[in-house]
N, C-alpha and C positions, 0 to 999 in steps of 0.2 A: 502256153507259151510266154506268157508275163511273169510266170513263177521262174522260168528258165534264165528270162534276161535279167530278172532281179538279181538272181543267183550269180551270174556272171559279173554283172556290176558289182556285187558286193566283193566276190572274190578279186576283181581287178583292182578296187579301192582298197582292200586290204594288203594287196602286193605293194601298192604304192605307199601306203602308210607305214608298212614295216621294212622299207628299204633300209641297210645299215650298210656302213663302210666295212669293207674286209680287206685282209692282208694275206699274202701268200706265204706259206711255211713251206720249209724244204722237205719235211718229211711227216708221215701220219702213221697212228697205231691203228689198226683193224683188227677185228675179232672174227674168227671164224668157227663154225660149228660143223661137225660132221654128225649127221642126224642117225646114223644107223649106229655109230659107237658112243654117241654123246658127248665125245671129246671135243672141248674148246682150246683154241690157242690162239694167241696175240701175235700178230704180224706187224713188224716195224718195217716201213718202207720209205726209203728215200725218193725224191722226185725222179721219174725216170727208171727205176728199179722195178724189176719184177722178181716174184716169190711164187713158189709153188705151194699148194694147200690141196693135199689130195691129187685128183686129177687136174686141178685148175689151175691155169698161170695168171697171176695176179699183177697187173701193173698200175702203180700210182702215176698220174700226170700232173697233177696239182692238188694241193689242199689249202684251203682258206679257211679264215677265222675271222669272228668280229673283232675289229679293233679296240673296241671300246672294253670288251669283255671276253678275252681270248678262251677262256675255260667254258664258255658257255655253249659253245657250238663248233661245229667243223662241217666243212662241205669238201668232199673228195672226189675228183674224176678218176673213174677207175676204167680199166678195160680188162676184162675177164674172160679169157678163152680155155676151151677143153683142151689141155695139153695133148691128149691121146690123138683127137680128131682134128685139132686145130679149129673148130667151130667157134665163133664169136658167141658167148652167151651174155655178156652185158657191156655196153659201152656208155659210160654216162656219169652224172653227179649221183652221188649217196649223199645223204644228211644225217648227221648224227643223232641230231633231236627227232627225226621222223624216218627212221629206217625204213618203212614199209611204204613210205612215199614213192621211192625209186629202189627196187629190190631186185637182187639176183633171183631168178626163177630157176632152181635147181631142184631136182627130186631128193638128192643127198646132203648137198650144202647149203648154209647159210653163211653169209659175210656180211659185214656191217662196219662203219665206220665209229672209231671211239673218239679221237681227237687228233687235230693236228699237232706236231711237235716242231717248235722255233729252234731247238737246240739239240 
């Protein structure tokens, strides 16, 4: 119990210490991997735009980046649905520097954020 509490306190303290100012970008670059064929493809999306990757429909809601170092990280809010069934597969933030932290769970496809694009 004490170990779990110490872990939670350490995590919450780390979150406060690592807060950074972010700005919103009009578009993002994602990378998709078809695990069956081994093919990778880069996907450029503007805010509100949807692109198809295999049977996935990927929509970008927002892409944010650190103001002081825009090339260091990217945070993209994505909605990913199965285009054939309409089922929601992912709806949330993906982080470029930690793709496994909040990832798409699909047996065939992987998708992750590479960067925000400001122009």
